N, C-alpha and C positions, 0 to 999 in steps of 0.2 A: 379967884380961889373958889367962890361959891359954885362956879360952874363945874370945876373939877370935883367938887364934893358931891355934886348930884350924880356924876358918872361912877364914882367909886362904888356905891352900893349896887348900881346896876351892874358893873363889871364883877363885883364880888358875887352876886346872885348867879351870873352867867358861869362863873368858874365853879360855883357849888353844884350847879345842875350838870355840868360836865363831870365833876368828881362822882356825884351819885350815879350818873349813868354808867361810868366806867366801873363802878364797884358793884353794880347790879350782878345778882347770881345768874350765871349762864345756864340755859337749859341744856340738859344732857339728853342726847338722842338714844332712844332704845333700839335703833336700827343696828343690826349686826352685819358687818361687811365681811364677805368671804370671797376669796379669789376663786373664780370658776376654773377648774381644771379641764382644759380642753383635750378631749380623747382623740387621738389620731385614729383614722379609719383603719379597720382591721386589714391587713395586706390581703388582696384578693388573688386568687389563682387565675391566671390568664389563659386564654385559649388561642391557638394560631387559628387563622381562618380556614373554614372548610373549603375544600377545592375539589373540582371534578374535571376530567379530561376524557374525551371519547373521540375515537377515529376508526373509520373503516379502512382496511389495507388488504393488499394482495400478499399472501405468504405461501410460498410453495404451490403456487398455481390455484389457491383457493382464497376466498374472501373471508376475512375475520374482523370482528369489531373488538378493538382494545379499549377497555374502560378502566380508568384509574380514579379512585376516590379517596381522598384524605379527610379524616375527622379526628378531632381531639377526643381522647377517651379518658374519661374520669376515673375508670377502674385501674388504669396503669399508674405506677409510681409517678409522683410529682417530680419535675425537673426544674432547674433554674439557671438563669443566664449569669453573666459577669457581675451584674449589678445586684444579685440575689433576688430578683424578681421570679416568682414561682409561676410555672406553666404546666398545663396538662400535656402529657406526651400524646403522640399521634398513632393512629392505626391507618394503614393504607391497604386498601383492596385493589388488587389486579385481577380483573375478569376479562378473560378472552373467550369470545362467543363465535361459533361457526356460522356461516351464512344461513343454515337451516334453523338456527336458534339453539342447538345444543351447546353445551358449555364445554369448552376445551380445557380451560383453566380457571379456577376460582380460589385465589389465595390472599390471605390477609397477612400483611408484614407488620411486625412491631420491631422496636429497637433491638430487642433480645435476638432477633433473627441475625443480626450483623455483630453481635458482641465479640466474636473472634476477630473482627475487622477494625475495631475501633479502640483507641486508647482509653485509659481510665477517666481522663477528663470528660470526654463525651459519652463514654459508656455509663457513667453514673448521672451526670447533670446534662448531658446533651439530649436533644429530642430527634425522632425520626421525622426529618424535615420534608422530604418529598420523594417521589418516584416519577421519572418522566421517560417517554419512549425516545430513543436514540436513533437506532437504525436496524436494518435487517443485515446480519453478517454471518456468513458461512451457514446459510439457512437457519439461523437462529434470531430470535427477537432479542434485541439488546436494549437495556434500560439503564439509566443513570439514577442512583439513589444517593441520599445524603443523610448523614447523621451530624448534628452539630449544635450550635448555640440556638435556642428558641427565639431569640431577639430578632424581629424582622429587619432590624437595622444592621445586624451583624452579618459579616460575610465569612465567619469562622465555621467550617464543617469539613468532614472527611468524606471525599467522593468515593462512591462504590458502584461497581458494575454488576448488574444483575442480568443473567442471561437465561432465556426460556428456550429450551430445545423443542425440536418437532415432536418429541415424545411426552412433552409436558413436565420435563425435569427443570428444576430451578437451581442455578449455580450463581454464587455471589463471590466477588473478590474485590479487594481494594483497588480503586482505579489509580494508576500511577501516571496515565497519560494526561497531559494538559492540553485542552483544546486550543488550536491554533487561532 
C-alpha cells in the first residue's frame, strides 16, 4: 500500500498539470482572413488572321495581277460567334493591276457591301470571312466571297459570287451552286 501511496501524489500532480494547461487562456490572433476575389479576365476581342493572296493571270489577252488582302478592322462594328466570343470584322481589298503597273480596280469590301444578300443572323453578328479567285467566266473574273461565323472552327457561312466585268463593274449575288 505504501507503494501506491507514493504514486497517488505524482498522479495527482500530473492531472493538475494537464488541468492547468487545458484551462490556459488561448491567444487570439489579430490576423484578419479575407477570401480573395478572383477577377475573370476581361473578355478580349479577337481578330481573324490577316491573309494575302496574289496571282498573275491572262485575262482578255492581257496580263493582270490580282491581289486580295484581308485584315481585321477595329473601326467596324464588333461581331460575335455562337459562343458569344467577340471579333473584329474584316475589310478585304481586291486590287487588279495591269502589266504596265496601272490600276484596273482597287476596291475594299466590307460586310455591308453584301447586306442585301445575307440574313439577319450573319448580317448582324457574322463577319466578312474571305474573298477568293474562282475562275474566268464569260470574259469576267469570278470570285467567291463569304459572310458567316467568325469562329475559325465553324463552317457556317453564306456563299456569295462576286463578278468583275471587263469594264471594272462589280456585281454580287448569293451563290446557290454547290461545288461538286
